N, C-alpha and C positions, 0 to 999 in steps of 0.2 A: 505523471504522467503513472508512474506505479504503484504511488498509495492510490491511487481513481482505480487502477486494475485490481490492487486486495482489495479494495473495499469492494467492488465488483464482485469478484470471486467468493469471499466469506458469503454476500448478500445468495447468490448461486446456492454456496453450502447450505446456507439456513434453508433456505427453498425446496431444497434437494432433500433437506432431513424432515420437513415439515410434511412434505406430500408423500413422501414415504412413510410417517407417520400414519400419517393419514390412510395410505394403503393397506398398511398393517392393519389398523382398527378396523377398516372395512372390511379385510376378510376374517379378519376375529366376530365381527360383526353376522357374517354371513354364516359362515361356518356353526357359529352359536345358535342362530336359528335353523340350517339345517339339520342340526343336531335335535333339536326342539320339537320342530318339525315331525323327525323323526320317532321320536319319543312320542310322541302323540298320535301318530299315527298308530305306533306298535302298542299302544295302551289300549287302542282303538279294536283294535286285530286282536287283543286277547279280551277284552268283552263280550264283544261280538260271538270267538271264539266259544269263553266260555258259557255264557247262553245255551249257541247249540246244544253243547256237550248236557248240559242242566238238563233241556227242554225234553233232549232225545231219552235221557234217564228216566227224568221222574215218570216216562210214560213204560218203561221196563218193569216188568216182576223179577227185582234183584234178590237177592239177596244179602244179609246184613251184610258188613264187613270193610273193609278198605280192598279197592280194586287197584291192582299189581299198577303201579306207576307205566304210563303208556308218553315214550317219546315222539316227541314228532318235533319236523323242521317248520319255521315258520320265513316264507318270502317276504317281500327281498332282503337278501343279506345271508342267506342258507341260515338263520338263527334257532340254535339250538331250544326246546322248549320240555315242559312236562306238564301231563294232563294228570292230575291226582281225584282221584272222588271217595267219599265215605258216606255208610249208610248204616241208619242205626234205627233199628224199632224200640217200643214201646215194650214191656214184658207183656202187658196182656195185646199187641198186637195192634191198638187202634192209631196208634200215631206211628211217623214214621218221620227223619231227619236226614236230608238228603245234603250235602256238600262237595261241590267241584271246585279243585283250585288249579289254576295253569300259571306257571311257572317260565321266562323267561329272562336270562338275567340276573338285572338285578331291578327286573319287573315283573309284579305278580297282581292278579284278581282272580276272585273268589265269590259267586254265590253260595245261597241256600238254599232252601226248600222245604214246607216242612207241608204234611199230608195228614187225612183225620177219615178212618172212616169205621163204626159202629161194629163189635163183634157178631156174628152169623146169629146167635141169639137173639138178638135184640132186632137187627134184620129183619128175620122172620117176625117177628112181634110187630113192626112196624107198619109189617105186607097187611099185617090181618085187621087193623082198625087205627085209630085215631087218638087213644084215650089208655095208657096200657101203666095200673097204678097196685102195688101190691098188696096195700092193705084194705083201701077202701075207697069208691067212688063216691063222692057226694053232690046231691045237686041234679041225679040225672033227668028230674024232671024235666031240665030242660034240654034233653038230650033226642034226637030220633034212635030208632032203636040199632042201626046199622051202625052207630057213630060209636058206640061202646064194645070195648073189647078190654078183658081185664085180664091181668093173671096173678098167681100166686106167685113164684119166683120173685127173689130176690133179684132187687136193680141194681146192678153193680155200676158206679161210675168210671167211665174209663182213667185209667191212669194220668191222671193229667199234671203231676210231678214231674212228667216227664217234657215239659213244656218250660221249668225251670232255665233261666239261664246260665251259662260255667265262661270259666275263662275263653272254653276251647268251640263252647257251643253256642248259640245265639239261636234261641229257639223260639221266643214269642217277645211282646212288646208287652211288658212289666206294670203299666200305668194306662189309666184310661181315664180321661178328666171331660166330662159335658162340654166343657168349652171346644175343648180339638174334635170333638164327636159333632158339633154343631157347627164349627166349623170347617172341618175336615173329611167329616164321615168317617167309617171304617175303611181301614186301608186294606182290604183283602189279607188278613194277616190274622195271626193267631195271638193271643190277651189270656195273659198268664196273671190272675192279680190272688197274693198272697196273704190279705190283712180278712183271719174270717171275723173277726170283731165288727168289722163295719161293713154295711151292706152295699154294693154296687145299685146307685139309687140312678134312674134314667129322668130329668127332669122333665116336668108336669107339660106338655102338646112340643117335644121336641119332636122334628123329622130327621130321621137318621137316616141316611142312603151309606152306601158301600154294604157290603158284604164280611162276615168275620166269624171266626171262633172266638169267642168267650168263656173261658174258663174261671173257676172264682174257688176258693177255699170259705167263701163265707157268704150268705143269700145275694138274692139282687131283685129289686124293687123296679119295674116297671112303669113309670110314671103315667096318670089320667090323659088321655088324649096324644099320647105318644105312636107316629107312626115310622115304620119301616117300611124301605121299597126295597128290599134285596134278601136273601137267604140268611139265616141270621143262628148260630147253633149257640146256646146259652148250655153250658157245664157248671151245676151247682156242689157245692159241698152243705149246701143249706137250703134253706126255701127259696123259690121262687113265687114272686106277687105280680100278677098283672093286674095291673090297676084299670078303671070303668071307661070303656072307649078307644080302647089302645088295638089299633091294627098292623100283625105278624101278617101278610099273604104267606110268607115259606120260613117257617120256626121248626126246628129241633129244642125242645125243652128237657134238660135233662134234669136230676135235684136228685138228693139223696134223702130232702126232705121236704114238705108241703108244696103244693102246686096248687095257686089262688086264682082263679079267673071270675073277676067283676062283669058285669053286664054289659050289654054295648061291646064288646069285644067281636073284632073279624080277626078269627086267626086260622091259616091252613097250615096244616105239617101233620106232628107228630108229639103227644106229650107222654112222658116220661114220669114216673116219680116210687119211690123204693118209700114212700111213706102214703099219704092220702093224696087225693085230688078232687080239689074241691070248687063246683061251679055256682056262683054267688048269685047270677039272673042268669037272664037268655043272653046268647053269644049266637053269631055266627061261626060255629066250626068244622071246620072243609079237612076231611083228610085226606091227605096229600105223600103219602110214602116217600117220593123223589127227595123230600128233603134230607134224605138218612144218606143221598151219593157220597160218593167223597169229595170232602173238601180240600181243596187244594191250595197253598196260599199263593202272592206273587213272587216271583224270585226277589230274593232280596239280597244286603251287602254285608251287616253286620249282624 
């Protein structure tokens, strides 16, 4: 009898220990899930707050520099957090880079934003007419008189080196493949290409969706029959060649070198060249000064 009771007690003890272990595991699981859920919602909170702050600051006329850290308290939990922001301008004032970072304990979230606008002199020139060439405008027989506006002033390209990425300032996308353009389009961002010896070439009959500022140390060739659907800005330290039948409804083309436009193109916007602009045949050119309005990138993390 005593032996049976001993066996029953041992079994009950084992069952009790098993149930206690299961209860502990369940409590650990629930606690861990609660922690993960809180961690997830806190990250969502930081993301939304960061987006709200950078949206507001991007619309303000701010001076360059770092703003004093702004302490805030996040709920629930009375969690202390800090909002930091930093604004940098290029030397010519055409580019500005804004970064907002929010830190709360071990979590943080940051967003960046880049914008671009021409200097006052170019804005004035763009309002006067479509074609601004410092040297010579060739092929005027293909133009109506009101389309022509020439200037003998130097056409300075904006300080595109500002877009170069550093360890603490990711301002641009440094590569642009035609396969990506075909599949994803332009991503409402700034592109800065540093290879001066290799032109950026858009393949023939490519349909390009999306908007962007594309700055390059080299030349640009827009292939025959290419079609753009939104505003695009090209800033080139080389030449810009627009092949036959290209359609760009909203274009700002600005080059140190020559800008050539072949026959059958449809271009709306403004073209600047510090060299010559040459029209190689009849095209439909429409002056649209709105293309020089401020360009702002999407908010991005990297």
